[in-house]
Each structure stands twice: as structure tokens, then as C-alpha cells.
KOLBATI-520928 format. One record per residue: x, y, z of N, C-alpha, C, O, CB in turn; residue in three letters; residue number from 1. Coordinates in steps of 0.2 Angstrom, whole numbers, padded with zeros to 4 digits, always signed. Glycine has a CB too. Layout:
{node {X; Y; Z}; {X; Y; Z}; {X; Y; Z}; {X; Y; Z}; {X; Y; Z}; Ala; NUM} ...
This chain:
{node {+0229; +0620; +0401}; {+0234; +0624; +0399}; {+0235; +0630; +0404}; {+0230; +0633; +0406}; {+0233; +0627; +0392}; Met; 1} {node {+0241; +0632; +0406}; {+0242; +0637; +0411}; {+0243; +0644; +0407}; {+0245; +0643; +0401}; {+0247; +0636; +0416}; Thr; 2} {node {+0242; +0649; +0410}; {+0243; +0656; +0407}; {+0250; +0658; +0409}; {+0252; +0657; +0415}; {+0238; +0661; +0409}; Ile; 3} {node {+0254; +0662; +0405}; {+0260; +0665; +0407}; {+0258; +0671; +0411}; {+0253; +0675; +0410}; {+0264; +0667; +0400}; Glu; 4} {node {+0263; +0673; +0416}; {+0262; +0678; +0420}; {+0261; +0685; +0416}; {+0257; +0689; +0418}; {+0268; +0679; +0425}; Ala; 5} {node {+0265; +0686; +0410}; {+0264; +0692; +0407}; {+0256; +0693; +0405}; {+0254; +0699; +0404}; {+0268; +0693; +0401}; Pro; 6} {node {+0253; +0688; +0403}; {+0246; +0688; +0401}; {+0242; +0691; +0407}; {+0238; +0696; +0406}; {+0243; +0682; +0399}; Val; 7} {node {+0243; +0688; +0413}; {+0240; +0691; +0419}; {+0241; +0698; +0420}; {+0237; +0702; +0422}; {+0241; +0686; +0425}; Leu; 8} {node {+0248; +0700; +0419}; {+0250; +0707; +0420}; {+0246; +0712; +0416}; {+0245; +0717; +0418}; {+0257; +0707; +0420}; Asn; 9} {node {+0244; +0709; +0410}; {+0241; +0714; +0405}; {+0233; +0714; +0406}; {+0230; +0719; +0403}; {+0242; +0712; +0398}; Arg; 10} {node {+0231; +0710; +0411}; {+0224; +0710; +0412}; {+0222; +0714; +0418}; {+0224; +0713; +0423}; {+0221; +0702; +0413}; Cys; 11} {node {+0217; +0719; +0416}; {+0216; +0724; +0422}; {+0213; +0721; +0428}; {+0214; +0723; +0434}; {+0210; +0729; +0419}; Pro; 12} {node {+0210; +0715; +0428}; {+0207; +0712; +0434}; {+0213; +0710; +0439}; {+0212; +0711; +0445}; {+0203; +0706; +0432}; Phe; 13} {node {+0219; +0708; +0436}; {+0224; +0706; +0440}; {+0229; +0712; +0441}; {+0235; +0710; +0444}; {+0228; +0700; +0436}; Phe; 14} {node {+0228; +0718; +0439}; {+0233; +0723; +0440}; {+0236; +0724; +0447}; {+0242; +0726; +0447}; {+0230; +0729; +0437}; Ala; 15} {node {+0232; +0724; +0452}; {+0234; +0726; +0459}; {+0237; +0720; +0463}; {+0239; +0720; +0468}; {+0229; +0729; +0462}; Gln; 16} {node {+0237; +0714; +0459}; {+0240; +0708; +0463}; {+0247; +0708; +0464}; {+0251; +0710; +0459}; {+0237; +0702; +0459}; Phe; 17} {node {+0250; +0705; +0469}; {+0257; +0704; +0470}; {+0259; +0699; +0466}; {+0255; +0694; +0464}; {+0259; +0703; +0478}; Arg; 18} {node {+0266; +0699; +0464}; {+0269; +0693; +0460}; {+0267; +0686; +0463}; {+0266; +0682; +0459}; {+0276; +0694; +0459}; Pro; 19} {node {+0268; +0686; +0469}; {+0266; +0679; +0472}; {+0259; +0677; +0471}; {+0257; +0671; +0471}; {+0268; +0679; +0480}; Glu; 20} {node {+0254; +0682; +0471}; {+0247; +0681; +0470}; {+0246; +0679; +0463}; {+0242; +0674; +0461}; {+0243; +0687; +0472}; His; 21} {node {+0250; +0682; +0458}; {+0249; +0680; +0451}; {+0251; +0673; +0450}; {+0248; +0669; +0446}; {+0253; +0685; +0447}; Leu; 22} {node {+0257; +0671; +0453}; {+0259; +0664; +0453}; {+0254; +0659; +0455}; {+0253; +0654; +0452}; {+0266; +0663; +0457}; Arg; 23} {node {+0251; +0661; +0461}; {+0245; +0657; +0464}; {+0240; +0656; +0459}; {+0237; +0651; +0458}; {+0243; +0660; +0470}; Glu; 24} {node {+0238; +0662; +0456}; {+0232; +0661; +0451}; {+0234; +0657; +0445}; {+0230; +0654; +0442}; {+0231; +0669; +0449}; Leu; 25} {node {+0241; +0658; +0442}; {+0243; +0654; +0437}; {+0242; +0647; +0438}; {+0240; +0643; +0434}; {+0250; +0655; +0435}; Glu; 26} {node {+0243; +0644; +0444}; {+0243; +0637; +0446}; {+0235; +0635; +0446}; {+0234; +0629; +0445}; {+0246; +0636; +0452}; Ala; 27} {node {+0231; +0640; +0448}; {+0224; +0638; +0449}; {+0220; +0639; +0443}; {+0214; +0635; +0442}; {+0221; +0642; +0454}; Leu; 28} {node {+0222; +0642; +0438}; {+0218; +0644; +0432}; {+0220; +0641; +0426}; {+0226; +0638; +0425}; {+0217; +0651; +0431}; Gly; 29} {node {+0216; +0641; +0421}; {+0218; +0639; +0414}; {+0214; +0643; +0409}; {+0209; +0646; +0411}; {+0216; +0631; +0413}; Ser; 30} {node {+0216; +0643; +0403}; {+0213; +0646; +0398}; {+0208; +0642; +0394}; {+0209; +0636; +0392}; {+0218; +0649; +0392}; Val; 31} {node {+0202; +0645; +0393}; {+0196; +0642; +0389}; {+0195; +0646; +0383}; {+0195; +0653; +0383}; {+0190; +0640; +0393}; Val; 32} {node {+0192; +0643; +0378}; {+0190; +0647; +0372}; {+0182; +0646; +0371}; {+0180; +0640; +0372}; {+0194; +0645; +0366}; His; 33} {node {+0179; +0651; +0369}; {+0172; +0651; +0367}; {+0171; +0654; +0360}; {+0173; +0659; +0358}; {+0167; +0654; +0372}; Phe; 34} {node {+0167; +0650; +0356}; {+0165; +0653; +0349}; {+0159; +0658; +0350}; {+0156; +0658; +0355}; {+0163; +0647; +0345}; Ala; 35} {node {+0158; +0662; +0345}; {+0153; +0667; +0345}; {+0146; +0663; +0346}; {+0145; +0658; +0344}; {+0152; +0670; +0338}; Arg; 36} {node {+0142; +0666; +0351}; {+0136; +0664; +0353}; {+0136; +0658; +0357}; {+0131; +0655; +0359}; {+0131; +0662; +0347}; Asp; 37} {node {+0142; +0655; +0359}; {+0142; +0650; +0364}; {+0141; +0653; +0371}; {+0142; +0658; +0373}; {+0149; +0647; +0364}; Glu; 38} {node {+0137; +0648; +0375}; {+0135; +0650; +0382}; {+0141; +0649; +0387}; {+0143; +0643; +0387}; {+0129; +0647; +0384}; Ile; 39} {node {+0143; +0653; +0391}; {+0148; +0652; +0396}; {+0145; +0649; +0402}; {+0147; +0645; +0405}; {+0152; +0659; +0397}; Leu; 40} {node {+0139; +0652; +0404}; {+0135; +0650; +0410}; {+0128; +0652; +0409}; {+0126; +0657; +0405}; {+0138; +0652; +0416}; Cys; 41} {node {+0124; +0648; +0412}; {+0116; +0650; +0412}; {+0114; +0652; +0419}; {+0116; +0650; +0424}; {+0112; +0644; +0410}; Arg; 42} {node {+0109; +0657; +0418}; {+0105; +0659; +0424}; {+0103; +0653; +0428}; {+0100; +0648; +0426}; {+0100; +0664; +0422}; Glu; 43} {node {+0104; +0653; +0435}; {+0101; +0648; +0440}; {+0106; +0642; +0440}; {+0104; +0638; +0444}; {+0094; +0646; +0438}; Glu; 44} {node {+0111; +0642; +0436}; {+0115; +0636; +0436}; {+0119; +0636; +0443}; {+0121; +0642; +0445}; {+0120; +0636; +0430}; Asp; 45} {node {+0121; +0631; +0445}; {+0126; +0630; +0451}; {+0133; +0629; +0449}; {+0136; +0624; +0451}; {+0123; +0625; +0456}; Arg; 46} {node {+0135; +0632; +0443}; {+0141; +0631; +0440}; {+0147; +0633; +0445}; {+0146; +0638; +0448}; {+0142; +0635; +0433}; Asp; 47} {node {+0152; +0630; +0446}; {+0158; +0631; +0450}; {+0163; +0635; +0447}; {+0168; +0636; +0450}; {+0160; +0625; +0453}; Thr; 48} {node {+0162; +0638; +0441}; {+0167; +0641; +0437}; {+0167; +0649; +0438}; {+0161; +0652; +0437}; {+0168; +0639; +0430}; Arg; 49} {node {+0173; +0652; +0439}; {+0173; +0659; +0439}; {+0178; +0661; +0433}; {+0183; +0658; +0432}; {+0176; +0662; +0446}; Phe; 50} {node {+0176; +0666; +0429}; {+0180; +0668; +0423}; {+0182; +0675; +0423}; {+0179; +0679; +0426}; {+0176; +0667; +0417}; Tyr; 51} {node {+0188; +0676; +0420}; {+0190; +0683; +0419}; {+0191; +0683; +0411}; {+0195; +0679; +0408}; {+0197; +0685; +0423}; Val; 52} {node {+0188; +0688; +0408}; {+0188; +0688; +0401}; {+0195; +0691; +0399}; {+0198; +0696; +0401}; {+0183; +0693; +0398}; Val; 53} {node {+0199; +0687; +0394}; {+0205; +0689; +0392}; {+0205; +0693; +0385}; {+0208; +0698; +0384}; {+0210; +0683; +0391}; Leu; 54} {node {+0200; +0691; +0381}; {+0199; +0694; +0374}; {+0192; +0692; +0372}; {+0189; +0687; +0374}; {+0204; +0691; +0369}; Ser; 55} {node {+0189; +0697; +0368}; {+0182; +0696; +0366}; {+0177; +0700; +0370}; {+0179; +0703; +0375}; {+0180; +0689; +0365}; Gly; 56} {node {+0171; +0699; +0368}; {+0166; +0702; +0372}; {+0160; +0697; +0374}; {+0159; +0692; +0370}; {+0162; +0708; +0368}; Arg; 57} {node {+0157; +0698; +0380}; {+0152; +0693; +0383}; {+0146; +0697; +0385}; {+0147; +0702; +0388}; {+0155; +0689; +0389}; Val; 58} {node {+0140; +0695; +0382}; {+0134; +0698; +0384}; {+0131; +0695; +0391}; {+0131; +0689; +0391}; {+0129; +0698; +0379}; Ala; 59} {node {+0129; +0699; +0395}; {+0126; +0696; +0401}; {+0118; +0697; +0400}; {+0116; +0703; +0398}; {+0128; +0700; +0408}; Leu; 60} {node {+0114; +0692; +0400}; {+0107; +0693; +0398}; {+0103; +0690; +0403}; {+0105; +0685; +0407}; {+0106; +0690; +0391}; Glu; 61} {node {+0097; +0692; +0404}; {+0092; +0689; +0408}; {+0086; +0687; +0403}; {+0084; +0690; +0399}; {+0089; +0695; +0413}; His; 62} {node {+0083; +0681; +0405}; {+0078; +0678; +0401}; {+0072; +0678; +0405}; {+0072; +0676; +0410}; {+0080; +0671; +0398}; Thr; 63} {node {+0066; +0681; +0402}; {+0060; +0681; +0405}; {+0055; +0680; +0400}; {+0054; +0684; +0395}; {+0059; +0688; +0409}; His; 64} {node {+0050; +0675; +0401}; {+0045; +0673; +0396}; {+0048; +0672; +0389}; {+0045; +0674; +0384}; {+0040; +0679; +0396}; Asp; 65} {node {+0054; +0669; +0389}; {+0057; +0668; +0382}; {+0060; +0674; +0379}; {+0063; +0673; +0373}; {+0052; +0665; +0378}; Gly; 66} {node {+0060; +0679; +0382}; {+0063; +0685; +0379}; {+0070; +0687; +0383}; {+0070; +0687; +0389}; {+0059; +0691; +0380}; Arg; 67} {node {+0075; +0688; +0379}; {+0082; +0689; +0382}; {+0083; +0697; +0382}; {+0081; +0700; +0377}; {+0087; +0686; +0377}; His; 68} {node {+0085; +0699; +0388}; {+0086; +0706; +0389}; {+0094; +0707; +0390}; {+0096; +0704; +0395}; {+0082; +0709; +0394}; Thr; 69} {node {+0097; +0711; +0387}; {+0104; +0713; +0388}; {+0104; +0717; +0394}; {+0101; +0722; +0395}; {+0107; +0717; +0382}; Ala; 70} {node {+0109; +0715; +0399}; {+0110; +0718; +0405}; {+0116; +0722; +0405}; {+0117; +0728; +0407}; {+0110; +0713; +0411}; Ile; 71} {node {+0122; +0719; +0402}; {+0128; +0722; +0402}; {+0132; +0718; +0397}; {+0131; +0713; +0395}; {+0132; +0721; +0409}; Asp; 72} {node {+0138; +0722; +0395}; {+0143; +0719; +0391}; {+0149; +0719; +0394}; {+0151; +0724; +0397}; {+0143; +0722; +0384}; Thr; 73} {node {+0153; +0713; +0394}; {+0159; +0712; +0397}; {+0165; +0712; +0392}; {+0164; +0710; +0386}; {+0160; +0705; +0401}; Leu; 74} {node {+0170; +0715; +0394}; {+0176; +0716; +0390}; {+0182; +0713; +0393}; {+0182; +0711; +0399}; {+0177; +0724; +0388}; Tyr; 75} {node {+0188; +0713; +0389}; {+0194; +0710; +0392}; {+0195; +0713; +0399}; {+0195; +0719; +0400}; {+0200; +0711; +0388}; Pro; 76} {node {+0197; +0709; +0404}; {+0198; +0711; +0411}; {+0192; +0711; +0415}; {+0193; +0711; +0421}; {+0200; +0718; +0411}; Gly; 77} {node {+0186; +0710; +0412}; {+0180; +0709; +0417}; {+0179; +0702; +0419}; {+0182; +0698; +0416}; {+0174; +0712; +0413}; Asp; 78} {node {+0176; +0701; +0424}; {+0175; +0695; +0427}; {+0167; +0693; +0427}; {+0163; +0697; +0426}; {+0177; +0694; +0435}; Glu; 79} {node {+0166; +0686; +0427}; {+0159; +0684; +0427}; {+0159; +0677; +0431}; {+0164; +0674; +0431}; {+0156; +0683; +0420}; Leu; 80} {node {+0154; +0676; +0433}; {+0153; +0670; +0437}; {+0154; +0670; +0445}; {+0156; +0665; +0448}; {+0157; +0664; +0434}; Gly; 81} {node {+0154; +0677; +0447}; {+0156; +0678; +0454}; {+0152; +0674; +0459}; {+0154; +0672; +0464}; {+0155; +0685; +0456}; Trp; 82} {node {+0145; +0672; +0457}; {+0142; +0668; +0462}; {+0145; +0661; +0464}; {+0144; +0658; +0469}; {+0135; +0666; +0460}; Pro; 83} {node {+0149; +0659; +0459}; {+0153; +0652; +0461}; {+0157; +0653; +0467}; {+0158; +0649; +0471}; {+0157; +0650; +0455}; Ala; 84} {node {+0160; +0659; +0468}; {+0165; +0660; +0473}; {+0161; +0660; +0480}; {+0164; +0658; +0485}; {+0168; +0667; +0473}; Ile; 85} {node {+0155; +0662; +0480}; {+0150; +0662; +0486}; {+0146; +0656; +0486}; {+0142; +0655; +0490}; {+0146; +0668; +0486}; Leu; 86} {node {+0147; +0651; +0481}; {+0143; +0645; +0481}; {+0136; +0646; +0480}; {+0132; +0643; +0484}; {+0144; +0640; +0487}; Glu; 87} {node {+0134; +0651; +0476}; {+0127; +0653; +0474}; {+0126; +0651; +0467}; {+0130; +0649; +0463}; {+0126; +0660; +0476}; Gln; 88} {node {+0120; +0652; +0465}; {+0118; +0651; +0458}; {+0119; +0657; +0454}; {+0120; +0662; +0456}; {+0110; +0649; +0458}; Arg; 89} {node {+0121; +0656; +0448}; {+0122; +0661; +0443}; {+0116; +0666; +0442}; {+0110; +0664; +0443}; {+0124; +0658; +0436}; Lys; 90} {node {+0118; +0672; +0442}; {+0113; +0677; +0441}; {+0110; +0678; +0434}; {+0104; +0680; +0434}; {+0115; +0684; +0444}; Glu; 91} {node {+0114; +0677; +0429}; {+0112; +0679; +0422}; {+0115; +0674; +0418}; {+0120; +0670; +0419}; {+0115; +0686; +0421}; Leu; 92} {node {+0113; +0674; +0411}; {+0116; +0670; +0406}; {+0122; +0674; +0404}; {+0122; +0680; +0404}; {+0111; +0669; +0400}; Asp; 93} {node {+0127; +0671; +0401}; {+0133; +0674; +0398}; {+0134; +0671; +0392}; {+0135; +0665; +0391}; {+0139; +0673; +0403}; Ala; 94} {node {+0134; +0675; +0386}; {+0135; +0673; +0380}; {+0140; +0676; +0376}; {+0141; +0683; +0376}; {+0128; +0673; +0376}; Arg; 95} {node {+0145; +0673; +0373}; {+0150; +0676; +0369}; {+0147; +0680; +0363}; {+0144; +0677; +0359}; {+0155; +0670; +0366}; Ala; 96} {node {+0149; +0686; +0362}; {+0147; +0690; +0357}; {+0151; +0689; +0351}; {+0149; +0691; +0345}; {+0146; +0697; +0359}; Leu; 97} {node {+0157; +0687; +0352}; {+0162; +0685; +0347}; {+0167; +0680; +0350}; {+0166; +0678; +0356}; {+0166; +0692; +0345}; Glu; 98} {node {+0172; +0677; +0346}; {+0176; +0673; +0350}; {+0179; +0676; +0356}; {+0182; +0681; +0356}; {+0182; +0671; +0345}; Pro; 99} {node {+0179; +0672; +0361}; {+0181; +0674; +0368}; {+0187; +0669; +0371}; {+0186; +0663; +0370}; {+0175; +0675; +0373}; Val; 100} {node {+0192; +0672; +0374}; {+0197; +0668; +0378}; {+0196; +0671; +0385}; {+0195; +0677; +0386}; {+0204; +0669; +0375}; Asp; 101} {node {+0196; +0666; +0389}; {+0195; +0668; +0396}; {+0199; +0664; +0401}; {+0201; +0658; +0399}; {+0187; +0667; +0398}; Ala; 102} {node {+0201; +0666; +0406}; {+0204; +0663; +0412}; {+0199; +0660; +0416}; {+0194; +0663; +0418}; {+0210; +0667; +0416}; Met; 103} {node {+0199; +0653; +0417}; {+0194; +0650; +0421}; {+0197; +0647; +0427}; {+0202; +0644; +0427}; {+0190; +0645; +0417}; Val; 104} {node {+0193; +0648; +0433}; {+0195; +0645; +0439}; {+0189; +0641; +0442}; {+0184; +0643; +0442}; {+0197; +0651; +0444}; Phe; 105} {node {+0191; +0635; +0445}; {+0186; +0632; +0449}; {+0185; +0635; +0456}; {+0191; +0636; +0459}; {+0187; +0624; +0449}; Asp; 106} {node {+0179; +0636; +0458}; {+0179; +0639; +0465}; {+0181; +0635; +0470}; {+0184; +0638; +0475}; {+0172; +0641; +0466}; Ser; 107} {node {+0181; +0629; +0470}; {+0183; +0624; +0475}; {+0191; +0625; +0477}; {+0192; +0627; +0483}; {+0182; +0617; +0474}; Gly; 108} {node {+0195; +0624; +0472}; {+0202; +0626; +0474}; {+0204; +0633; +0475}; {+0208; +0634; +0479}; {+0207; +0623; +0468}; Pro; 109} {node {+0200; +0637; +0472}; {+0201; +0645; +0473}; {+0199; +0646; +0481}; {+0203; +0650; +0484}; {+0197; +0649; +0469}; Leu; 110} {node {+0194; +0643; +0483}; {+0192; +0644; +0490}; {+0197; +0641; +0495}; {+0198; +0644; +0500}; {+0185; +0642; +0491}; Arg; 111} {node {+0200; +0636; +0493}; {+0205; +0632; +0497}; {+0211; +0637; +0498}; {+0214; +0638; +0503}; {+0207; +0626; +0495}; Leu; 112} {node {+0213; +0640; +0492}; {+0219; +0645; +0492}; {+0217; +0651; +0496}; {+0222; +0653; +0500}; {+0220; +0647; +0485}; Ala; 113} {node {+0211; +0653; +0496}; {+0209; +0659; +0501}; {+0210; +0657; +0508}; {+0213; +0661; +0512}; {+0202; +0661; +0500}; Phe; 114} {node {+0208; +0651; +0510}; {+0209; +0648; +0517}; {+0216; +0648; +0519}; {+0217; +0649; +0525}; {+0205; +0641; +0517}; Asp; 115} {node {+0220; +0646; +0514}; {+0227; +0645; +0516}; {+0231; +0652; +0516}; {+0237; +0652; +0518}; {+0230; +0640; +0512}; Ser; 116} {node {+0229; +0657; +0513}; {+0232; +0663; +0512}; {+0228; +0669; +0512}; {+0225; +0671; +0507}; {+0236; +0663; +0505}; Asn; 117} {node {+0226; +0671; +0518}; {+0222; +0677; +0519}; {+0223; +0683; +0515}; {+0219; +0687; +0513}; {+0221; +0679; +0526}; Pro; 118} {node {+0230; +0685; +0514}; {+0232; +0690; +0510}; {+0230; +0690; +0503}; {+0227; +0695; +0500}; {+0239; +0692; +0511}; His; 119} {node {+0230; +0684; +0500}; {+0228; +0682; +0494}; {+0221; +0683; +0493}; {+0218; +0686; +0488}; {+0231; +0675; +0491}; Phe; 120} {node {+0217; +0680; +0498}; {+0210; +0680; +0498}; {+0208; +0688; +0498}; {+0203; +0690; +0495}; {+0207; +0677; +0504}; Ala; 121} {node {+0211; +0692; +0502}; {+0209; +0699; +0503}; {+0210; +0702; +0496}; {+0205; +0706; +0494}; {+0212; +0702; +0508}; Arg; 122} {node {+0216; +0701; +0493}; {+0217; +0705; +0487}; {+0212; +0703; +0482}; {+0209; +0707; +0478}; {+0224; +0703; +0484}; Ala; 123} {node {+0210; +0696; +0481}; {+0206; +0694; +0476}; {+0199; +0697; +0478}; {+0195; +0699; +0473}; {+0206; +0686; +0476}; Phe; 124} {node {+0196; +0696; +0484}; {+0190; +0698; +0485}; {+0189; +0706; +0485}; {+0183; +0708; +0483}; {+0188; +0696; +0492}; Leu; 125} {node {+0194; +0710; +0487}; {+0193; +0717; +0486}; {+0193; +0719; +0478}; {+0189; +0723; +0477}; {+0199; +0720; +0489}; Glu; 126} {node {+0197; +0715; +0474}; {+0196; +0717; +0467}; {+0189; +0715; +0464}; {+0186; +0718; +0460}; {+0202; +0713; +0463}; Arg; 127} {node {+0187; +0709; +0467}; {+0180; +0707; +0465}; {+0175; +0712; +0467}; {+0170; +0713; +0463}; {+0179; +0700; +0467}; Leu; 128} {node {+0175; +0714; +0473}; {+0170; +0719; +0476}; {+0170; +0725; +0472}; {+0165; +0728; +0470}; {+0171; +0720; +0483}; Ala; 129} {node {+0176; +0727; +0470}; {+0176; +0734; +0466}; {+0173; +0733; +0459}; {+0170; +0737; +0456}; {+0184; +0736; +0465}; Ser; 130} {node {+0175; +0727; +0456}; {+0172; +0725; +0449}; {+0164; +0725; +0450}; {+0161; +0727; +0445}; {+0175; +0719; +0447}; Ser; 131} {node {+0162; +0721; +0455}; {+0154; +0721; +0456}; {+0151; +0727; +0457}; {+0145; +0729; +0454}; {+0153; +0716; +0462}; Leu; 132} {node {+0154; +0732; +0461}; {+0151; +0738; +0462}; {+0151; +0742; +0455}; {+0146; +0746; +0454}; {+0156; +0743; +0467}; Ala; 133} {node {+0156; +0742; +0451}; {+0155; +0745; +0444}; {+0150; +0742; +0440}; {+0146; +0746; +0437}; {+0162; +0744; +0441}; Arg; 134} {node {+0149; +0735; +0440}; {+0144; +0732; +0436}; {+0137; +0734; +0439}; {+0132; +0735; +0435}; {+0144; +0724; +0436}; His; 135} {node {+0136; +0735; +0445}; {+0130; +0737; +0448}; {+0128; +0744; +0446}; {+0122; +0745; +0445}; {+0130; +0737; +0456}; Leu; 136} {node {+0133; +0748; +0446}; {+0132; +0755; +0444}; {+0129; +0755; +0436}; {+0125; +0759; +0435}; {+0138; +0759; +0444}; Leu; 137} {node {+0133; +0751; +0432}; {+0131; +0751; +0425}; {+0123; +0748; +0424}; {+0120; +0751; +0421}; {+0135; +0746; +0421}; Val; 138} {node {+0122; +0743; +0428}; {+0115; +0740; +0428}; {+0110; +0745; +0431}; {+0105; +0746; +0428}; {+0115; +0734; +0432}; Thr; 139} {node {+0112; +0749; +0436}; {+0107; +0754; +0438}; {+0106; +0760; +0433}; {+0100; +0762; +0432}; {+0110; +0757; +0445}; Arg; 140} {node {+0111; +0762; +0430}; {+0110; +0767; +0425}; {+0106; +0764; +0419}; {+0102; +0768; +0416}; {+0117; +0769; +0422}; Arg; 141} {node {+0107; +0758; +0417}; {+0103; +0755; +0411}; {+0096; +0755; +0413}; {+0092; +0756; +0409}; {+0106; +0748; +0409}; Arg; 142} {node {+0095; +0753; +0419}; {+0088; +0752; +0422}; {+0084; +0759; +0422}; {+0079; +0760; +0420}; {+0088; +0749; +0429}; Leu; 143} {node {+0088; +0764; +0424}; {+0085; +0771; +0424}; {+0083; +0773; +0417}; {+0078; +0776; +0417}; {+0090; +0776; +0427}; Ser; 144} {node {+0088; +0772; +0412}; {+0086; +0773; +0406}; {+0080; +0770; +0403}; {+0076; +0773; +0400}; {+0092; +0772; +0401}; Arg; 145} {node {+0079; +0763; +0405}; {+0074; +0759; +0402}; {+0067; +0762; +0406}; {+0062; +0763; +0402}; {+0075; +0752; +0404}; Val; 146} {node {+0068; +0763; +0412}; {+0062; +0766; +0415}; {+0060; +0773; +0413}; {+0054; +0774; +0412}; {+0063; +0766; +0423}; Leu; 147} {node {+0065; +0777; +0412}; {+0063; +0784; +0409}; {+0060; +0783; +0402}; {+0055; +0787; +0401}; {+0070; +0788; +0409}; Ala; 148} {node {+0062; +0779; +0398}; {+0059; +0778; +0391}; {+0052; +0775; +0392}; {+0048; +0777; +0388}; {+0064; +0773; +0387}; Thr; 149} {node {+0051; +0770; +0396}; {+0044; +0767; +0397}; {+0039; +0772; +0400}; {+0033; +0772; +0398}; {+0044; +0761; +0401}; Ser; 150} {node {+0042; +0777; +0404}; {+0037; +0782; +0407}; {+0035; +0787; +0401}; {+0030; +0790; +0401}; {+0041; +0786; +0412}; Val; 151} {node {+0040; +0788; +0396}; {+0038; +0793; +0391}; {+0033; +0791; +0386}; {+0031; +0795; +0382}; {+0045; +0795; +0388}; Leu; 152} {node {+0032; +0784; +0386}; {+0028; +0781; +0380}; {+0021; +0782; +0382}; {+0017; +0780; +0378}; {+0030; +0774; +0379}; Arg; 153} 
């Protein structure tokens, strides 16, 4: 199932894309649905899917010694699965906190589209880098709070 351009236009991840880039993304992506507590991807997987959340919330979690630790929460417009774009393993588990709709892209066709259209590749990768920088800041702040709490105990 493909997505209508107005849906992409309402999604913050796609806000700076040119109309021709949105058309390219429409052709490459499809909508998927996840139920509450369903896993979108697992840490260390070599999954080739990249997602942009359209509705719902997704928890990013790290598992160590059987214990799940919340790292971040994703909202509509946020992306996940960026390691697929770089052909790397997933960094964290992603679990739907409520019903989630997401736009999914397979990294193979997406990378081919990048190769054939450098302007499209640049727009996509600049948006992705900006989003990753924001997630890194959130993670750093959360880690600082955790460390400060553990020092006080």
C-alpha cells in the first residue's frame, strides 16, 4: 500500500523534501501497522527496514542481563532503523507502546535511489543526520540524569 503525498507532507521528517523527492519516497515506501507491545526491530538484527513513525509511540530500549532499559520514546515524524541505511546492525530494540502506523522503506531500493539522484540522497541524509543529532542529545541528557541519580545514592 502506498502513502498519499498529503500524509508525507504532514509528517515532520519529510517537511523539507521537494515535491519530486516526496514522489520518490511514495514509490519506495509502504505503510505498516504494529499492535501495542509488538516489536518493530531487535537490537543486533541486520534488518534492512527503515521506518518513519506516522502515528503512535515507539519505545527504544536496550536489554542487558534480561533487563530492559528505556532509552528514548519516538513520536510521529521520528525515524528508526537508521543502521539499515548504513548496512549495519540495529542499535536498540523498538517496541510499540500503543498501536503504531509507520512508513517503511527497504534500504536496498532506497540506497539505489540515492545512487541515481544525489540531490535526493543529500536531502534524505541531511534530514536523517539532524534527527540523529537530536536523539543523541536526548540520550546524553537521560544518561546525565541517570548518572546524577546514581551518584546521589
